[in-house]
C-alpha positions in Angstrom: 15.8 7.7 8.5 13.7 7.7 5.3 10.5 9.9 4.9 7.6 8.8 3.0 5.8 11.5 1.3 2.6 9.5 1.8 0.7 7.2 -0.6 -0.1 8.4 -4.1 -3.6 7.8 -5.5 -5.8 5.7 -5.1 -4.5 5.0 -1.6 -3.9 8.7 -0.8 -7.1 8.6 1.1 -8.9 5.7 3.0 -10.7 3.3 0.5 -13.7 1.1 1.0 -13.8 -2.1 -1.0 -17.1 -3.8 -1.6 -17.8 -7.5 -1.6 -15.2 -10.1 -1.8 -13.9 -9.0 -5.2 -10.4 -10.0 -6.1 -8.7 -6.8 -7.2 -5.4 -5.2 -6.7 -4.6 -1.8 -5.1 -1.8 0.0 -6.7 0.3 1.2 -3.7 2.7 3.9 -4.8 5.2 5.9 -2.7 8.1 8.2 -2.9 10.8 7.9 -0.3 13.2 10.7 0.5 16.3 10.9 2.7 16.9 13.6 5.4 18.1 16.0 2.7 15.0 15.5 0.5 16.7 13.4 -2.1 14.7 10.5 -3.6 15.9 7.1 -2.2 16.0 4.5 -5.0 16.9 0.8 -5.2 20.5 1.9 -5.5 20.3 3.4 -2.1 18.2 1.0 0.0 16.9 -2.5 0.0 13.4 -2.6 -1.3 10.7 -1.7 1.3 7.9 -4.1 2.2 4.3 -3.7 2.7 2.7 -4.9 5.9 -1.1 -5.3 6.4 -2.8 -5.4 9.8 -6.6 -6.3 10.3 -9.2 -4.8 12.6 -12.6 -6.4 12.5 -15.5 -4.1 12.3 -19.2 -4.4 12.7 -22.2 -2.3 11.9 -23.7 -0.7 8.9 -22.3 -1.2 5.4 -20.8 1.7 3.7 -20.7 2.3 -0.1 -17.9 0.5 -1.9 -15.0 1.8 -4.2 -13.7 0.5 -7.4 -12.0 3.5 -8.8 -8.4 2.9 -9.8 -8.3 -0.7 -8.6 -6.6 -3.1 -10.9 -7.7 -6.7 -12.0 -6.2 -9.4 -10.0 -4.0 -10.6 -12.8 -1.9 -7.5 -12.4 -1.1 -7.9 -8.8 2.3 -8.7 -7.4 3.4 -11.8 -5.6 4.7 -11.2 -2.1 5.0 -8.0 -0.3 8.1 -6.3 -1.8 8.0 -3.0 -3.5 9.8 -2.4 -6.9 11.5 0.8 -7.8 10.2 2.6 -11.1 12.9 4.9 -12.3 10.6 6.5 -14.9 8.2 7.8 -12.2 10.8 7.9 -9.4 8.6 6.0 -7.2 8.1 2.7 -5.4 5.2 0.5 -6.3 3.5 -2.7 -5.5 0.1 -3.8 -6.8 -1.3 -5.2 -3.5 -3.7 -8.1 -4.1 -6.8 -8.1 -2.0 -8.0 -11.6 -2.5 -6.7 -12.7 1.1 -8.4 -9.6 2.7 -11.9 -10.9 2.5 -13.3 -10.3 6.0 -15.3 -7.3 6.7 -13.2 -4.8 8.7 -10.5 -2.2 8.3 -6.9 -3.1 7.1 -4.0 -0.8 7.7 -1.3 -0.8 5.0 2.2 0.2 6.4 5.4 0.4 4.6 8.4 -0.8 6.5 12.2 -1.4 5.8 13.0 -4.3 3.8 16.1 -5.1 5.9 16.0 -3.1 9.1 18.9 -0.9 8.0 16.7 2.1 7.8 13.4 3.3 9.3 10.5 4.6 7.2 8.5 7.5 8.7 4.9 8.4 7.6 3.6 5.6 5.5 0.4 4.2 6.8 -3.1 4.1 5.3 -6.4 2.3 5.7 -8.9 0.4 3.5 -12.1 -1.1 4.7 -13.6 -4.2 3.2 -17.5 -4.5 3.6 -19.8 -7.3 2.5 
């Protein structure tokens, strides 16, 4: 089993994105084994990000721009890459396909089913 310490900013808390802006969310995580050692790309296949959607209705809530990146800095696909300088896994999750109002849950899962990741899930909301 691999433990996720949780998402690092800006996805360390739920986000609300406004409009249909095409931005990228930097999704950063640290993965550790049962003994607390950092898991790198030398130890495991890269994890992947999975996004699920729940429609929402009701009042609009204020949007967030914060630490989002321009769409040109987004990654293709859903595979994390390991950054040895910061000892973290990262993917710049493009938001252009998540245009419907609602709540999106970002979950990190194993890239090859040889391990299980515990504790990596966070939400962002898109409002119009």
